[in-house]
C-alpha positions as CSV (number, residue, x, y, z in Angstrom):
1,M,-9.8,3.7,-14.2
2,S,-11.5,0.5,-12.5
3,R,-11.2,-1.2,-9.3
4,R,-10.7,-4.4,-12.0
5,D,-8.2,-3.1,-13.8
6,T,-5.4,-4.2,-10.5
7,L,-6.1,-7.1,-10.9
8,N,-4.3,-6.0,-14.0
9,A,-0.8,-4.5,-12.2
10,H,2.5,-5.4,-14.2
11,A,5.8,-6.7,-12.1
12,P,7.7,-5.4,-10.8
13,V,5.7,-2.6,-8.7
14,T,7.4,-0.4,-6.8
15,L,5.3,0.7,-3.5
16,Y,5.5,3.7,-1.8
17,H,5.7,3.6,2.1
18,D,6.0,5.5,4.8
19,G,8.7,3.8,7.2
20,H,7.8,5.9,10.9
21,C,4.5,4.3,10.3
22,P,5.1,1.3,13.0
23,L,1.7,-1.1,11.0
24,C,3.9,-0.1,7.5
25,Q,6.8,-1.3,9.1
26,R,5.0,-4.8,10.2
27,E,3.6,-5.0,6.3
28,V,6.8,-4.3,5.0
29,A,9.0,-7.0,7.0
30,W,5.8,-9.4,5.3
31,L,6.9,-8.4,1.9
32,S,10.4,-8.7,2.3
33,R,10.0,-11.8,3.9
34,H,6.7,-13.4,1.0
35,P,8.0,-15.6,-1.6
36,R,7.4,-13.2,-4.6
37,R,9.5,-10.6,-3.1
38,E,11.0,-10.1,-6.4
39,R,8.1,-8.6,-7.8
40,V,8.0,-5.3,-5.8
41,A,10.4,-3.3,-5.1
42,L,9.7,-1.5,-1.7
43,V,10.6,2.5,-1.1
44,D,10.3,4.5,1.8
45,I,9.1,8.2,2.1
46,Q,10.9,9.0,4.8
47,A,13.9,8.4,3.4
48,P,16.7,10.9,2.9
49,G,16.9,12.7,-0.4
50,F,12.7,11.4,-1.1
51,D,11.9,13.1,-3.5
52,A,7.9,13.2,-4.3
53,E,8.1,16.5,-6.5
54,A,11.0,13.6,-9.2
55,L,7.9,11.6,-9.5
56,G,5.2,14.2,-10.3
57,K,3.4,14.0,-6.3
58,T,3.0,15.8,-3.2
59,F,4.9,14.1,0.2
60,E,2.2,15.3,1.4
61,G,-0.6,13.4,-0.9
62,M,1.8,9.8,-1.0
63,M,1.2,10.6,2.8
64,G,-2.0,10.5,2.9
65,R,-2.4,7.9,0.8
66,L,-0.3,4.3,-0.2
67,H,1.4,4.6,-3.5
68,L,2.3,2.1,-6.3
69,S,3.4,2.9,-9.9
70,D,3.8,-0.6,-11.4
71,A,6.1,-1.6,-14.1
72,R,3.5,-0.2,-17.7
73,G,3.9,3.3,-15.0
74,R,1.0,4.1,-13.9
75,W,-0.3,4.8,-10.5
76,F,-2.5,2.7,-8.2
77,I,-3.3,5.1,-5.3
78,G,-4.9,4.4,-1.6
79,M,-7.0,0.8,-1.6
80,D,-6.6,0.6,-4.9
81,A,-2.9,0.1,-4.7
82,S,-2.9,-2.3,-2.1
83,R,-5.5,-4.1,-4.5
84,A,-2.6,-3.8,-7.4
85,L,0.1,-5.1,-5.2
86,Y,-2.1,-8.6,-3.4
87,A,-2.9,-9.0,-7.1
88,V,0.7,-9.0,-8.2
89,L,2.1,-11.0,-5.3
90,G,-0.3,-13.6,-6.0
91,Y,-3.6,-12.5,-4.1
92,R,-6.5,-12.5,-7.2
93,R,-8.6,-14.0,-5.7
94,L,-8.9,-12.2,-2.8
95,V,-8.5,-9.2,-4.7
96,W,-11.1,-9.6,-6.9
97,L,-13.5,-9.8,-4.2
98,S,-12.6,-6.5,-3.0
99,T,-13.9,-5.0,-6.3
100,L,-17.5,-6.4,-6.3
101,P,-20.3,-4.0,-5.8
102,G,-20.9,-2.8,-2.1
103,L,-17.4,-4.7,-1.1
104,A,-15.6,-2.2,-3.1
105,G,-17.2,0.8,-1.1
106,L,-16.8,-0.2,1.9
107,M,-13.3,-2.2,1.6
108,D,-12.4,1.9,-0.2
109,A,-13.9,3.6,2.8
110,G,-12.8,1.2,5.9
111,Y,-8.7,2.2,4.1
112,R,-9.4,5.9,3.6
113,W,-10.6,5.5,7.9
114,F,-7.2,3.4,8.6
115,A,-4.8,5.8,6.1
116,R,-5.6,8.7,8.3
117,R,-5.4,6.7,12.2
118,R,-2.5,4.3,10.8
119,V,1.0,5.7,12.7
120,R,-2.3,6.0,16.2
121,L,-2.7,2.8,15.7
122,G,0.3,1.4,14.8
123,R,1.5,3.3,18.3
124,W,-1.1,1.7,20.4
125,L,-1.2,-1.7,19.0
126,E,2.9,-0.9,19.6
127,R,2.0,0.1,23.9
128,R,0.0,-2.9,23.5
129,R,2.5,-5.3,22.0
130,R,4.6,-4.4,25.4
131,R,2.8,-4.5,28.4
132,S,1.8,-8.5,27.6
C-alpha cells in the first residue's frame, strides 16, 4: 500500500485511540465536534472489554501506533492512519501534500517521534495549562 492510498480511504472509518492519552483525548473531543463526525467511529482501546485480538491485532501494537480501519476493511497504521482520517474528513489537499517525496518521510519520522512520547508530552502540556 502506498501513502497515496490513504486518499482513497472510504467512510465510515473506525479510529482506535488511547483514551488515557491527554493529547489523544483532545483530538477525540475535536473529532466529536467536527462537521463530518458521522464519518468516524471512535473506539477507546483502553476501555474495559476492548479486545485487540478479535481484530487480529495486539493491544501492545495498537498502543504503539494509531490504527484506523475503513469501510472496505483496510487498515491504516501510524501516520497513514492520520492521513486516511483527514482524507475522510475532507482535508484531501493537505493529505496529498503529506505524501510528497521528502515531506512524507519527514512526517512519518515526526509521527514516530511523537507516538513514543505522546503521553509524556500530553501530561507536560496539561501541567503547563494548569499553571497559566
